[in-house]
N, C-alpha and C positions, 0 to 999 in steps of 0.2 A: 690334268691327267698325264701329261707328258712326264711330270715329276715321278709318278709311280713307276713308269717304265725305266727311268734312270736310277732308281734306288738300287742299293746294294742288297739284292735278294740273296737269301741263304736257305739251304735245305735243312730239314730236321737233323741231318747228319753233319751239319756245320760245314757244308761245301758251298762256295759261291755259285750262283746260277744266274744266267742272263734271263731277263724277263721273257724274252721270246722263246727260250727253251722251256721255261715254266709254262707258257701258254701251249706249246706243243704237247707237253705231258698232260696238261689239263684236258686237251681235246682227246688224247688217247684214252684217258680215264673215263671221260664222258661216253665215249663209244662203247666202253665195257660196262656201262651202267652206274658209274660213280656219280657223285654229286659234289658241288663246290660249296664249302662252308667257309665263311669269311668272318673274322673277328678281330677287334682291336682292343688293347688294354693299355693302361698307362701307370707309371710309377713316379711318385714325386721324391726327388732328393733335395739336398739343401738349396741348390740354385737352378735345377733343371727339372723338366718333366720328360721322361722317356716314353714315347709312344711306340708300341710294337704292334704291327698288323700281321695277321696270319691268313694264309690261304691253305685250306686243308682239303684234300681229295680223299673221299671215303665212300665205301659202299660198292656194290657191283662185284665184278669178277677180280678186281685188282686189290693188292694190299694197300692200305692207307698210307699217305705221305702228306707232308706239309712243308710250307715255305714261309719265310717271314722277312720283314725288314724292320729296322728300328730308326727312330729319329729323335734326337734330343732338342728340346726347345726351352727358352728361358721360362722359368717358373712364374715370373711376373705376368706372362700372357694368360695364365690359367689359374688365377688366384681363387676362383670360385668353382665349386664342384660342378655346377651346371655347365660352365664353359669347357671344362675338361671332358665331361661325359658326352657332351654334344660333339666335341672334336673327335672323340673315339668313334662315334657313330658316323660322322661325316667321312672319316677316312675309310671306313668299311664300305659305305655307300659309294664312294668314289672308285674304289677297286671294282665293286660290282658293276657300276656303270661302264667302266672301261671294258670289262669282259663282255658286257651286253652290246654296247653301242659301237665300240671300235672293232670287236672281234667276233661278233655275232653269236655269242653264247646265250641261249634262251634263258630267260629269267626263271623258268620253272626248274632249272638245274642249279640254281644258286639259293643259298640260305644264309642270312646274316645272323650272327650271334651277338647280341647286345649285352654288355656287362652291366646290366641294370636289373633290379628286382622288380617284380610285378607291383602294380599300384595296390596300395593297402598293406604292403608287407612291412610297413613301419621301418623302412631302411632308408639311409641317406639318399639313395638313387631312386627309390620307388616313386617319389613324387614327380619324377621326370619321365617315367615309363610311357605314359600315354602320348606325350609330346613326341618322344623318339620313335615309338611304334608308328605313329601317323606319318612322320617324316620318311621312314623306311617304306611304308605301304604306298606312299606317293610315287615311289619308283617301281612299284609292281613286284617287289621281292619279298619272299617269305622271311620270317624272322623267328628267333627264339630268345627268351629272356632267361635269367637265372631261375632255377638251377639247371636248365637245359641248354645253356649257352656255352658249351664246352670249348668252342674255337676261341672265344675271347677269355673265358674264365679260367681255362687251363692252358691252352697252347700259347696264346699271345701273352698271358700273364707270366708264363715261364721266362719269356724273353724280354719282358719290360723291366725286370729287376736287375 
């Protein structure tokens, strides 16, 4: 979890932000009725997989904002779709757990957006949706799948490319 804090977090306006400043803003937004939406997406290039994780603050009295970080890893570590999609979910869960366990943010204020299609959608990721939903539910966090998973499907996706 310490790895998340040390990442190079960036605002949606492309400014560097310290994780602790991101946390202060998150608390301010929560006090004004916002919710935290977390999503991760990945993009495969010739030799690497770029994972982008986004923390989005939305709802309540404040204007929405988001923050993200990216990490490139060797493609060989994620040669199967299931390993890549599970890693995306693991990263989002890890951020949510950091917010809950280390910084006392209530799980009811967090929603994870999984970049997977619902079971039966006949999509490459749909066969893993029940497994990943169960994984997230085990942490007591709400989740959304495609097409309602905008934090992963839109925000994180934009920065994984």
